[in-house]
Residue, then its C-alpha position, 0 to 999 in steps of 0.5 A: m498497475n501503479e507503483t503503489s500496488n506494485r510495492c504492495t505486491q512486492l511486499s507481500r510476496r516477500l513476506k510470504a516467503n519470509k524474506p527480510v524487507t529492506g530499504e524503500l520497500l521496509a520504509f513503505a511497510l513501516s509507513l502502512v503500521p498505524d501510529r502507535n498513538a492511533a492504535r488502539r491500546e491492545y493492538d500497540e503490542v502487535w504493532a510494536d513487535a511487528i516493526e521490530k520484526l520487520k526492521a530486524g528482517e524476521p518473519l511476523y507472527d500470524y496475525a500481524y502477518h494477516l493484518l498487514v497483508d490481508v487488510i492493510l495492503l488490500h486497502v491501500r491496493l484499493q485506494a491506489n486503483a480507485a485514485e488511478r481510474q479517477l485520474a483516467a476518468q478526468p478529461n484530457q487537460t491538453q486538449e482544445p476546448g470543444a475538440g472532443p470526440g464527436t466534434s467536427r470542425 
């Protein structure tokens, strides 16, 4: 698992256990919350409340929890895993040209 997936798992576990999110994990959680200017007007209050609750170490309301854990964290994990697979699929840059599997000299 990559670092982003690990952070997502840690954040999800802390939120499920109603434990405060602090330090780098809090910064990560806050980075996931949509920018207030980018969010639709009806979500402004939800996200503003979620930010305050995260900073205060309080449990999120069900809707904000669902959006953060079940939607945003899922997408962050999927993006991180896709990027990891893409890196793994790239040819090794340290090999000599033509020195791959099935080649002989």
